[in-house]
C-alpha positions, 0 to 999 in steps of 0.5 A: 303501597308502603312496601313498594315505597320502601322497596324503591327507596332501597333501590335508590340507596343501593344504586347510590352505594354502588356508585360510591363504591365504584368511585372509591375503586376509581380513586384508588386505581387513579392514585396507583396509576399516577404513582406508577407513572411518576415513579412514586414522586410528587408531580411537578404540576402539583397535587391540585392538578392531579385532583382536577384530572381525577374529577374528569377520569371519575366522571367519564368512567361512571358515565360509561358504566351507566351507559353500558348498564352496569347499575341495572342489576344487583351485584348478587346477580353478577354473571360472567356474561355481564363482564363485557359491559365493564370492559366496554365501559373501560375501553370507552373511558380510555377512548374519551380521555385520549380524545380529550388529551388530543383535542386539548393539547395546551397545558392550560387544560392540563387539569382536565386531561390526564396523561395517556398512560394514567388514563389507560391504567386507571380504566384497567385497574378500576374495571378489574377492581369493580368486577372482583368486588361484585363477584366477591359480594355475590359469593358472600351472598351465595354462602348465606343462601341457606334455607335456614337463614330464612328463619332469621335465627340460628339453626338449632342443634339438639342432643341426639344421644337419647335417640341414638341409644334408643335406635342402636341396633334396631330394625326401623321402618320408615314410611314415606321414605322418599319424601323430604321429611322421610328421607331425612328421617332415614338419614338420621336413623341410619347415623344414629346406629340402627342395624336395618332400615326398611324404606317404605315408599310407593313412588319408584323414583323417590325410593330409588333415590333414597336407597342409592344415596343411603347405600353410598352414605352408610355402608354399615347399615342394611337398607331394604327398599320396599315399594308399597302403599301403607294402606295395602294391608296384605302387602304391609302385613307381609313386610311386618312378617318378613322384617319384624321392625321394632320401631315404625316412623310413619311419615307417609301422608298427603300434605298439600291443603288445597289438593286434599281439600279437592280430593277429600276421599283420597286424603282420608284413605291416605292420611287416616285409614292407612295410618289405622291399618299400619297401626293395627299391623304394628300392634299385631306384630309386637312393634315396640314404638310407633310414631306418626308425623302429624301437623299443626293443622290438626289443631282445631282443624278447618281443612280436610287435611287437618281433619284427616291428621286429627282423626289419625291422632285419635285413632293412635291414642285409641290403640294405646288403650290396648297396651303392647305397642306404644303409639305417639304422634308429633305435631309441628308446622312447616318444614323449609324446603319440604314438598309441602312448603312454599319455599320450592314454589317461591324459588320456581317463581323467582327463577321465572322472574315472578310474580311471587304469589302470596295468599294474604299479607297477614298470613303466618306459619311456623317453620323449622329446618328439616334437620331440626324437625327430624332431630326432635321427632327422633327424640320424641320417639325415644321417650316412653309417653303414649301421647301427642307431642308438640314441638316448640317451633319458635315464633311464626313467620309472615309468608310475605316476609319469607317471600321478600327474604327469598327474593333478596337472597336471589339478588333481586328487590321485592316489588321492584325486580320481582312483584309480589301478588296476593291471591286470597286465602284458599278453602281450608286455609287459616291466616294463623296456624295454632301450635299452642305450647302454653301451660293450659295446653301442654306439659313441658318435658325434660327435653328442650322444645318437646311438649306433651299435649294435654 
């Protein structure tokens, strides 16, 4: 109830601010029109009469704007299709003021009726100013509509030189290369100076898209698109034999908690067994470094997805006992805009006019941008520890706050224009994910934001 009252209060204040701004625009337009009409000379009937006429002009113009629905939408929702309502308001204002002039011919009513030319110019200038201000405000908001802005903090930049030195001239295999995280790994690996990147992806269209984009971006890097399932031991063995990658960055996984909860066998085969298969082949073929993308859901897991990732982590640590290949995992939370994030879902729901569905008003998650997360993953890959790394993702974000921010970014008011509905926690979900980087749980490394799990 408190959020709804706050939203309606915000709506009233925004509408009052819009009216006040329009009143200022009308005032400037009226003064400009009057000065032009009088050749920049003082009016013979005095400035008091000019002020009285302004009250009439402002009242009529604002009334027409309300009549034609100029205040029904936020300025951030301004469209070209809405311009006619401002033009109709201007024409109606001119018509009313001309009628007043016609019906009140006597000079006794001069303080109520501005000259014809002043009425016309004021309405035209004011309409142009209102339309321009609204589109300018919308452009300002569009510039701010970066997903990183949803974190309510500045997107962090990291020193990627260790990763660049580590990857320079190497052949790197990236699994899940067509996914939102995998594709960013491919991009950063290529720009870091890798000689060849093996794009392993089982989805045909996703593989086509990442191969096409990277070929256009990095002509000096060799890309090998390979359509394969990481769990297919025979196929993956042939890939290791043919390309002999020095580094494997394993991003392929099922990430949707509810889907894996309903399909536990598929989750185990894809997240755990495929990782074990891939790690075994990496060890057999003398891979230098194998890094798996893990998740905060592997910490004290309650979901099938979290348990499959935790099992994969343990398997990698067991491989480390054999020497040879260095195995590691990197844990982090949600990535804004990724296929497993709520951001694409919220965008879709907002585009349809709502409602936006949130499981619980107190649910919190850790978030990073995909660029931040991948930068840290590559830094961790460049290190020598055979360990599970945890990324410092800052403070957790309440999902309802994220939903409200996205609704506002889209130009709507939450609970007023777009409802938010709480659907209840689903099987396998926690209210709060755990990403403990305290001294009792982790060792701090010399790289900012990277910790080693004890």
